N, C-alpha and C positions, 0 to 999 in steps of 0.2 A: 911196212904198211899192213894193216890188219884186215882180215877178210871179214866182212859183216856176216856172212853166213856162218862162219865159224863161231862167231860170238853168240849167236842165238841158239846154238845147240846146247842143251843142258848137259851139265857135267854128270857124270856117272858116279853113282855112289861107290864108296870104297868097298873094297872087296871084303872088309871085315864085318859090315852090317848085314844081319840075317833077318828075314821076315818073321813076325810074331805068330805064335801058334793060334789057332782058332778059338781055343778055350779062353785064352787070355783076352782075345778081342771081345768075346761074349761077356766076360766078367766086367771088362771096362765099359761095355755098352750098358750093362745093368747098373753099374755105379753111376754112369752119366744119367741114366733115366731116373734113378732114385734122387740124385742131386737136383735134377730138373723138377721132380715132384715136390721136393722139400722147398725149392726156390719158389715154385708156384704157391705152395701153402703159405710160405712166409710172406709172399706178395699179397695173398688174399687177406692174411691176418693184418698185414700193414694197411691194406686198403680199408678193411673193416674198422680198424682202430682210427684210421684217418677220418672215416665217415662219422664214427662215434664221437671223435674229438670235435669234428666240425659241428655236430648237433649240440654237444655240450657247450661249445663255444657260442653257438647261436642262442642257446638258452641262457647262458651266462650274460651274453650281450643284451638279450631282452630283459633279464632280471636287473642288469645294471642300468638299462634305460628306464625301467620302471622305478627303480630306486632313485635314480637321478631326478625323475619327474616328481617323485614324492619329496625328495630333498628340496627341489625348486619350489614346490607348493609350500612346504614347511618354511622355507626361507622367506617367501612372500608373506606368509602369515606372521612369521617372526618379525619381519620388517614393519608390518602394520601394527603388531602388538608393541613393537619398540617405539613406533611413533606415538601410539596412544599412551605408552608408559612415560615417554618424555613429556607429553602434554600434561599428563596427570602429575608428573614430578614438578613441572613448572607451576601448575596451579597449587600443588602442595607447598611449593617454596613460597609462593605469594601468601598463602594462608598462614604458613609458618612465620613469615615475617610479621604479619598482622598480629598473630598470637604472641610473638615475642615482644612486640611493642606494647600490647595490652598487659602482658606479664610484667614488663618493666614498669608500666604505669601502676599496676596493682602492687608491685613490690614497693614502689616509692610511697604509695598511699599507706601501705601496711607499716612502713618505717615511720611515716608521719603519725599514724595512729598509735604506734607503740610509744613514740616519744611523748605524744599527748597523754596517753594512759599513765606513763611514768610520771609525767608532770602532775597529773591529777592525783596519782597515788601519793606523791610527796606532799601535795598541798591539801589532801583530804582532811587531815586532822586540823590544819589551820582553819579551813573553811567551817568545819564542824564546830570548833570552838568559837569562831566569829558568829555563827548563827545562834549558838547557845547564849553567848553574851548579849547579842541584840535582843533575843527573846526575853531574857531575864530583865534587861533594862526597861523594855517596853512594859512588861508586867509590873515592875516596880513603880513606874510612872503612873500606870493605871490605878494601882493600889493607893498611891499617895494622893493623887489628884481627884479621882472619882470614887475611891473606896471600892473598886471592883475586885472583891475577894475571889469570886469565881474564876475570873480571867487569870489572876495570880496563881491560883491552885492548878489550873490547867497547864499553865506555862511551867510551873515547878515539876509537876508530874511527868510532863512530856520530856523535860530536860533530864530527869532522873532515869527515864526509860532509855534515852539515847546514851547516857553515860554507862548504864548497865550493859548495853550492847557493845560498847567500846572495850569494857573489861580491862581497865588500866589501874594498876595498884596506886599510882600517884593521884588518882581522882577520888580516893576514899574520903579525904577530908571534905571535898566539895559535896559529895553525896551525903555525908553526915550533916552538913549545914543545910542542904536542901530538905532532908527528912525532918530536921528540927523546925524549919520555917513552915513546912506543910502541916505539922502538928499544931503549931501556934495559930495558923490561919483557920484550921478546922475548929479550934477551940474558941475563936473570937466570936463575940456576940454578933448576931445577924441583924442587919438593918434592911428593911424592905424598900430599898431605893427605887427599884423598878415600879413597885406598887404606888409609892408616893408620886413619882413622876407621871405615871399613868393617870392618877387623879387630877393632877395639874393640867395634863393634856385634855382631859374631858372638860374641865372648866374653860380652857381656851377655846374649845370647839363650840361652847354655848354662849360665848360673850355676845356674838352678833344677833342672837335671837332673844336676849333678855329685854323685856319692855322697860322703858323709862317711866319715871313717876309723872313727868309732865305730859306724857302722852295718854294717860289713863283718864277716863271720865267716870263720874259716879253713876251708879245704876239708876235709871229713871224710876221714880216712885209711881206706883199705880194709884191713880185717883179712884177714890171710892165711888162706886156706881150710885148715882142718886136713886133714892127710893122712888119707885114708880107710884106716884100719888095720883090716882085718877081724879081726885077731887081738886088738884091744883089747877090753876088757870094756865092758859097758854103763855101769858106774860111771865108768870113765875117760872115755868120750865125754861123759857128763853133766857131769863137772867141767870139761872143756875148754869146753863151751858156757857154763857159768856164768862162767868166767874171761874169756871173750870179752865177755860182757855187762858185767862189772865194768870192763873196760878202756874200754868206750864211755862209762861214766859219768864218768870222770876223764880230763882232757886237759891236757897240759903244752904251753905255748906259750912260745917264746923271743922276748923283746922287745929288739931292737937299738937302740931309740931311746926317747925319753921316753914316758911313758904318754900315750895318746891321751885328750884331755879328753872327758868325757862331757857332752853338751849337751842341755838340755831342748828341747822343740819350739819354745818362744818364743825361746830363745837361737839355735836353728838358723835360725829365720826372720830374726832381726835380723842374724845372721852373713851370710846370703845378701844381705840388703838393703844392709848396709855394704859388701860386696864390690862390688855394683852401683854404689853411690855412689862408691867409689874409681875404678872404671872410667869413670864419667861425668865425674868431676873430671879424670881424665887426658885425656879427649876435649876438654874445655873448654881445658885447658892446651895441647893440640895446636893448637887453633884460634887461641889467642892467642900461640903460639910461646914458651910458658913451659917451658923445658927442665927446670929444677929440679923444679917441681911435677909435671910429666909423669913424670919418672923416679921420684920419691918415691912417687907413687900406684901406679905399676906395680909397684914393689918391694914395697910393702905388700900389694898384691893377690897377688903371687907367694908371699910368705911365708905368707899366710893359706891359700892353696891347699896349700902343702907341710905346714902344721901340722894343719889341720882336715879335709882331704879325703884320699880314698884315692889315694895316689900310684901304686898299681899299676893303677888304672883307666886305660884308653886315653884317655878324654875328659879326665880330669884331667891326664894327661901331655901331651896335645896343647895344653891351655890353658896349662900352665906353659911349654911350648916357645914358644907364641905371645907370652906375656908377656916372655920373654927377648928375642925378636926385636924387639918393640916398644920395650923399654927401651934397646936398643942404637941405635935410630934417632936421628939428629941433626935436630932441628927448629929449630935456631937459625940459619936462613939469613937473611942480611941482604937484604931486598928493597928495590929503589929506590922512592922516593916520587913523588908527582905535584906537588911543590911548584912546579916551573917552570910547569906548565900553570895551576895555581891563581893564581900571581902574575900571569901574563899576562892571565888572565880578570879579575882585580881591576883591572888597569890599564885594560882596555877598558871595564869598568863605570864607573870614575871618569871616563874621557874622555867617555862618553855622558852621565853626570850633569852634567858641566860644559857640555856642548853644549845641554842643554835650556833653554828660555827661562824 
């Protein structure tokens, strides 16, 4: 059994451990003090660095918060701009669809116009030759039926101008024929058809105003004034006045020609209308250069004027003189035709018809 008191007594150091000298203890104490100072300095530096790091961390945190706030604001602005951009994009898409539809319509119209232009270009020569042929045929008819040399010349000259603009070597023969017909028409004798027709129109306008022979009355004869005889008695003067009145009741007229026919109002109307009809027929004969019909109608009109109208009237005399002048006019002038031009035109048309596929 162990004694507790003996256990609590410290053991004695071995006899070999010697106490340290005083110098060594002082050196150790100096070292320990220096180490403590260095430790305190290191601790201060560590605390200063920790404080500095905390300040930098706070500033970094603040800067990060500020930048996050800026980023958030920019994100909101970007979201708003994105919404606006999407709306603008949607509107632009709608407008783009409308523009594409209009562009497609415009392209289809352009294609149709190009096809029409090509068709017109192909048929332009055919139409031009058809117009030239129609113009020359009408001018030829006017020349043959009415003797209208001026219209034929205008048609030929216009046709030659168009052919010159076309500048086709195969049209040389046609242009030569046109030049030949132009020279022949210019050398043809001129007939004043317009002037003669105007004179007939003037006569037509005066028919209704010409006086009839049955409507005229002889001019009353002036009775010689009785001599004022102061010596004559009252009875003598009375019988003179009575005799003068009796002579006014009876009038004797000498007729050197056949009796003037008396016409009723209806007959007078038809006489004037028939006279107009004769003059109109004469004008038609003038346009067709029918010499016999022209002179026969004018002769009949002149005879009716001499028989039924008052020859002593100035208007009737002027009308008779105009009819005599018209009757002596020669309207049977032989005018050249346009057969050479028409033959050349038919030859060109046949050549073009054979050249078609």
